[in-house]
C-alpha positions in Angstrom: 73.6 -9.7 41.7 69.8 -9.4 41.2 67.1 -7.4 43.1 63.8 -9.3 43.6 60.6 -7.9 45.1 59.0 -9.9 48.3 57.1 -11.5 45.4 60.0 -13.3 43.9 59.7 -10.9 40.6 62.3 -8.4 39.4 62.1 -5.0 41.2 61.0 -2.5 38.3 62.6 1.0 38.6 63.0 4.2 36.0 67.0 3.2 35.5 65.9 0.0 33.9 68.4 -2.2 35.9 67.4 -5.1 37.9 70.5 -7.0 38.2 74.3 -6.0 38.0 77.4 -8.3 37.3 80.2 -8.8 34.7 78.1 -8.4 31.9 76.7 -4.7 33.2 78.4 -2.0 30.9 80.2 0.6 32.2 81.1 -0.9 35.9 84.0 1.4 37.5 86.4 -0.9 39.6 88.4 1.0 42.4 92.2 1.8 41.9 92.8 -1.6 43.8 90.8 -3.5 41.3 87.9 -4.2 43.9 84.2 -3.5 42.8 82.0 -1.5 45.1 78.3 -1.9 44.1 75.9 0.6 45.6 72.5 -0.4 46.8 70.0 1.8 47.5 66.8 3.5 46.6 67.9 7.2 45.3 69.9 7.6 42.3 73.6 8.3 43.6 76.0 10.4 42.0 77.8 8.5 39.1 75.1 5.7 38.5 77.5 3.0 36.8 77.7 0.9 40.0 74.2 1.2 41.0 71.8 -1.4 41.9 68.2 0.4 42.5 66.9 -0.8 45.7 62.8 -0.5 46.4 61.3 1.3 49.4 59.5 -2.3 50.4 61.3 -5.4 51.6 63.6 -7.4 48.5 65.5 -10.3 48.2 69.2 -9.7 46.9 70.2 -12.6 44.9 73.6 -13.8 43.8 73.9 -15.7 40.7 76.5 -18.0 39.5 76.9 -19.2 35.8 79.3 -21.8 35.1 80.7 -21.6 38.8 84.3 -22.9 39.4 85.2 -25.1 42.3 85.4 -22.6 45.2 81.7 -22.0 44.7 80.9 -25.5 44.3 82.6 -26.9 47.2 81.4 -24.0 49.2 84.9 -22.6 50.1 84.2 -19.3 48.1 82.6 -16.5 50.4 80.9 -13.8 49.4 81.8 -10.2 51.3 78.4 -9.3 53.4 76.3 -6.6 52.4 77.1 -3.7 54.4 74.7 -0.8 55.7 76.2 2.5 55.6 
């Protein structure tokens, strides 16, 4: 998942993270194996699953490299981003 500014450039931030995914070091899954990604401007307690977001409008993009059949045939469904 990558964070892009409205100008379609990566969102720069002091944390130095513009995307988060399977190759991101230190991600911490929940006890049930799910992975909760925190997308927000301010640094939360525990930053391992944090994708910094800007105050300005942004585009959140999911990228798949070597996708399997469910992604290619449209049957794979991403969970929605939820505002909490």
